[in-house]
VMD Tcl script that draws the C-alpha trace (Angstrom):
set ca {
  {-31.41 15.49 23.12}
  {-29.19 16.82 20.38}
  {-27.25 20.07 20.89}
  {-28.50 23.40 19.62}
  {-28.14 23.64 15.85}
  {-28.14 27.15 14.36}
  {-30.52 27.61 11.41}
  {-28.51 29.97 9.24}
  {-29.58 28.73 5.81}
  {-26.03 27.72 4.86}
  {-25.56 25.17 2.10}
  {-22.70 22.71 2.55}
  {-20.99 20.53 -0.08}
  {-21.97 16.88 -0.37}
  {-18.33 15.84 0.02}
  {-17.28 16.42 3.66}
  {-13.72 17.55 2.93}
  {-14.59 19.91 0.07}
  {-13.95 23.59 0.75}
  {-17.01 25.83 0.73}
  {-15.09 28.68 -0.80}
  {-11.75 28.93 -2.52}
  {-9.44 31.77 -1.41}
  {-9.09 34.62 -3.86}
  {-5.63 34.14 -5.35}
  {-3.60 37.33 -4.95}
  {-0.14 35.83 -5.41}
  {1.68 32.74 -6.54}
  {3.65 30.76 -4.01}
  {6.09 27.92 -4.52}
  {6.29 25.47 -1.65}
  {9.35 23.37 -2.44}
  {12.60 22.37 -0.75}
  {13.74 26.02 -0.73}
  {10.66 27.33 1.09}
  {11.33 28.67 4.65}
  {9.04 26.27 6.52}
  {10.45 27.66 9.76}
  {11.23 31.32 9.13}
  {13.92 32.28 11.65}
  {14.45 35.84 10.46}
  {14.27 38.64 13.02}
  {11.40 40.31 11.15}
  {9.30 37.14 11.16}
  {9.93 36.35 14.82}
  {9.17 39.95 15.81}
  {5.91 40.07 13.85}
  {4.86 36.64 15.16}
  {5.44 37.78 18.73}
  {3.71 41.12 18.14}
  {0.63 39.44 16.61}
  {0.33 36.98 19.49}
  {0.59 39.83 21.98}
  {-2.50 41.29 20.31}
  {-4.23 37.90 20.38}
  {-3.45 37.32 24.06}
  {-4.79 40.74 25.04}
  {-7.40 42.08 22.60}
  {-8.71 38.86 21.05}
  {-9.03 37.03 24.37}
  {-11.09 39.97 25.64}
  {-13.19 40.39 22.49}
  {-14.13 36.78 21.67}
  {-16.47 36.22 24.68}
  {-18.21 39.49 23.83}
  {-18.36 39.09 20.07}
  {-19.09 35.36 19.89}
  {-20.33 34.51 23.37}
  {-17.32 32.21 23.68}
  {-17.38 29.87 26.68}
  {-14.53 27.43 27.31}
  {-15.14 24.29 29.35}
  {-12.63 21.74 30.62}
  {-9.57 23.88 31.09}
  {-8.98 22.07 34.38}
  {-8.06 19.01 32.27}
  {-4.96 20.83 31.02}
  {-3.92 21.60 34.58}
  {-4.56 18.01 35.67}
  {-2.30 16.63 32.93}
  {0.41 19.29 33.14}
  {3.13 16.67 33.61}
  {1.98 14.65 30.60}
  {1.85 17.75 28.39}
  {5.15 19.34 29.42}
  {7.07 17.79 26.50}
  {4.59 18.90 23.86}
  {1.10 18.04 22.71}
  {-1.20 18.02 19.69}
  {-4.51 19.86 19.91}
  {-7.28 19.11 17.41}
  {-10.69 20.65 16.81}
  {-13.51 20.75 14.31}
  {-13.09 23.46 11.66}
  {-16.29 25.51 11.80}
  {-15.49 29.16 12.48}
  {-13.20 31.82 11.07}
  {-11.88 32.38 14.60}
  {-11.72 28.72 15.66}
  {-7.92 28.65 15.81}
  {-8.04 31.72 18.04}
  {-10.56 29.93 20.27}
  {-8.09 27.05 20.64}
  {-5.33 29.50 21.55}
  {-7.62 30.99 24.19}
  {-8.36 27.51 25.54}
  {-4.68 26.63 26.05}
  {-3.73 30.20 27.07}
  {-0.48 31.88 26.17}
  {1.05 29.06 24.16}
  {2.15 29.36 20.57}
  {1.03 26.64 18.17}
  {2.26 25.39 14.81}
  {-0.03 23.65 12.36}
  {-0.04 22.16 8.83}
  {-1.67 24.67 6.48}
  {-3.41 24.31 3.13}
  {-0.99 25.82 0.62}
  {-3.72 27.62 -1.34}
  {-4.62 29.71 1.73}
  {-1.19 31.31 1.55}
  {-2.05 32.70 -1.86}
  {-4.86 34.83 -0.44}
  {-5.20 37.81 1.84}
  {-4.71 35.79 5.05}
  {-1.14 34.74 4.25}
  {0.52 36.85 6.94}
  {-1.93 35.85 9.66}
  {-1.56 32.15 8.79}
  {2.23 32.26 8.77}
  {2.57 34.36 11.93}
  {-0.01 32.17 13.67}
  {2.23 29.18 13.02}
  {0.97 27.79 9.72}
  {3.43 25.61 7.81}
  {2.27 24.88 4.25}
  {1.98 21.27 3.10}
  {3.99 20.68 -0.09}
  {2.81 18.47 -2.89}
  {5.96 16.58 -3.89}
  {7.75 13.94 -1.84}
  {11.14 15.69 -1.89}
  {9.71 18.86 -0.38}
  {7.72 16.80 2.12}
  {11.03 15.85 3.71}
  {11.68 19.54 4.45}
  {8.15 19.88 5.86}
  {8.76 16.90 8.15}
  {12.16 18.28 9.18}
  {10.43 21.49 10.34}
  {8.07 19.56 12.60}
  {10.95 17.36 13.79}
  {12.70 20.51 14.97}
  {9.56 21.84 16.65}
  {9.04 18.55 18.46}
  {12.66 18.54 19.63}
  {11.96 21.95 21.19}
  {8.81 20.57 22.89}
  {6.52 22.91 20.96}
  {2.76 22.32 20.75}
  {1.03 21.59 17.46}
  {-2.54 21.87 16.21}
  {-4.54 20.14 13.53}
  {-7.92 20.42 11.83}
  {-8.48 16.78 10.81}
  {-11.67 17.70 8.93}
  {-9.40 19.90 6.72}
  {-12.11 22.12 5.20}
  {-13.78 25.06 6.95}
  {-17.58 24.73 7.11}
  {-19.08 27.65 8.98}
  {-21.26 26.67 11.99}
  {-21.58 23.06 10.88}
  {-22.84 20.83 13.69}
  {-21.90 17.17 13.05}
  {-18.27 16.07 13.32}
  {-17.06 15.20 9.83}
  {-14.61 12.40 8.87}
  {-10.94 12.88 9.77}
  {-7.86 12.69 7.59}
  {-5.16 10.56 9.20}
  {-2.16 12.86 8.63}
  {-2.44 14.62 11.99}
  {-2.64 11.28 13.81}
  {0.34 9.92 11.89}
  {2.27 12.94 13.16}
  {1.08 12.36 16.73}
  {2.19 8.72 16.50}
  {5.58 9.71 15.07}
  {6.30 12.01 17.99}
  {4.34 10.00 20.60}
  {2.35 13.13 21.40}
  {-0.75 13.24 23.56}
  {-3.68 14.45 21.46}
  {-6.07 16.88 23.14}
  {-9.49 16.76 21.44}
  {-11.53 19.95 21.48}
  {-15.02 20.39 20.07}
  {-16.81 23.59 19.13}
  {-20.58 23.56 19.58}
  {-23.25 26.25 19.84}
  {-25.73 27.77 22.25}
  {-28.96 29.59 21.53}
  {-28.27 33.34 21.73}
  {-29.71 35.18 24.71}
  {-29.47 38.65 26.23}
  {-27.09 40.54 26.18}
  {-25.55 38.64 23.23}
  {-28.76 39.17 21.23}
  {-27.98 42.91 21.21}
  {-24.77 42.18 19.33}
  {-26.75 40.17 16.80}
  {-29.08 43.15 16.33}
  {-26.11 45.41 15.66}
  {-24.65 43.12 13.03}
  {-28.10 42.12 11.67}
  {-27.35 38.41 12.01}
  {-28.70 35.68 14.27}
  {-25.44 33.92 15.01}
  {-25.24 31.37 17.83}
  {-23.05 31.62 20.88}
  {-19.95 29.42 20.83}
  {-18.82 26.78 23.31}
  {-15.42 25.06 23.16}
  {-15.02 21.92 25.27}
  {-11.65 20.37 26.06}
  {-11.38 16.60 26.35}
  {-9.01 14.21 28.09}
  {-5.67 13.69 26.27}
  {-5.42 10.53 24.17}
  {-2.15 8.72 23.47}
  {-1.05 6.55 20.54}
  {-1.00 2.85 21.39}
  {2.65 1.64 21.26}
  {1.65 -2.01 21.64}
  {0.21 -2.39 18.12}
  {1.67 -1.78 14.62}
  {1.98 1.84 13.47}
  {-0.82 1.73 10.88}
  {-3.28 0.21 13.33}
  {-2.25 2.64 16.06}
  {-2.83 5.65 13.80}
  {-6.30 4.44 12.79}
  {-7.17 3.59 16.39}
  {-6.10 7.03 17.58}
  {-8.15 8.69 14.83}
  {-11.24 6.69 15.79}
  {-10.83 7.47 19.50}
  {-10.37 11.18 18.82}
  {-13.39 11.29 16.52}
  {-15.56 9.59 19.14}
  {-14.25 11.95 21.83}
  {-15.08 15.04 19.77}
  {-18.59 13.75 19.02}
  {-19.15 13.36 22.78}
  {-17.64 16.77 23.55}
  {-19.97 18.38 20.99}
  {-22.96 16.69 22.67}
  {-23.93 14.80 19.53}
  {-25.68 11.45 19.96}
  {-26.36 10.54 16.34}
  {-23.37 11.71 14.31}
  {-23.91 10.89 10.61}
  {-20.22 10.59 9.68}
  {-17.65 7.87 10.43}
  {-14.13 8.62 11.63}
  {-12.51 7.51 8.37}
  {-11.94 10.36 5.93}
  {-9.33 8.91 3.56}
}
mol new
graphics top color blue
foreach p $ca { graphics top sphere $p radius 0.5 }
foreach p [lrange $ca 0 end-1] q [lrange $ca 1 end] { graphics top cylinder $p $q radius 0.2 }
display resetview
């Protein structure tokens, strides 16, 4: 039996990594070797801490009420505490405006950093993305060195990272789409355990249906399941290890989402 699939009448692109909507461009931004990939100013660090204080208090309280959020498998993080103490990479499907916040709620009181689509920093969410830990991906190879240096520094400090290997946000989409390999290349580079997480849906029931009446929408309730950490295979060449890790993570997320007949392969590039 396949998991509950919300019938919301949404139309998705035929290409699985195509964005449904482009952000409204409010500013120009240059992501080059001079960009502050890790902003260490007092103002930035204060605002980042202040925003996460709000997330850890208000958002963690609101999300179960507003979205019926249920998190399963948190005991896995406790079981592997020793493995995860030097850093980890979380991944999830990209299907909800609040999905990154759901991941934060799943790992509780940790700050994450993640590669961010540069165009999103040109829209109205720029401050949230940056304070949340978003580091924009540059387009030229010389700037990419600075991007990699930022993550090298984060890894040296044993910070956690997050990735959306599907890349594009598709609201309430059920199948697990193909994965880009960049996140898994990063996990291999740092020998990080990858924690797969999958967002799936439940049929709304009372009292959540009252919230749907108030907002005049029939949105599903959200479940986030945490899977067992997966490690890069050091016994095989780097390219093979990256592809193997991607395949294993894709299969794990399909299982976590409760999907038996997923229409997409793991390979997305």
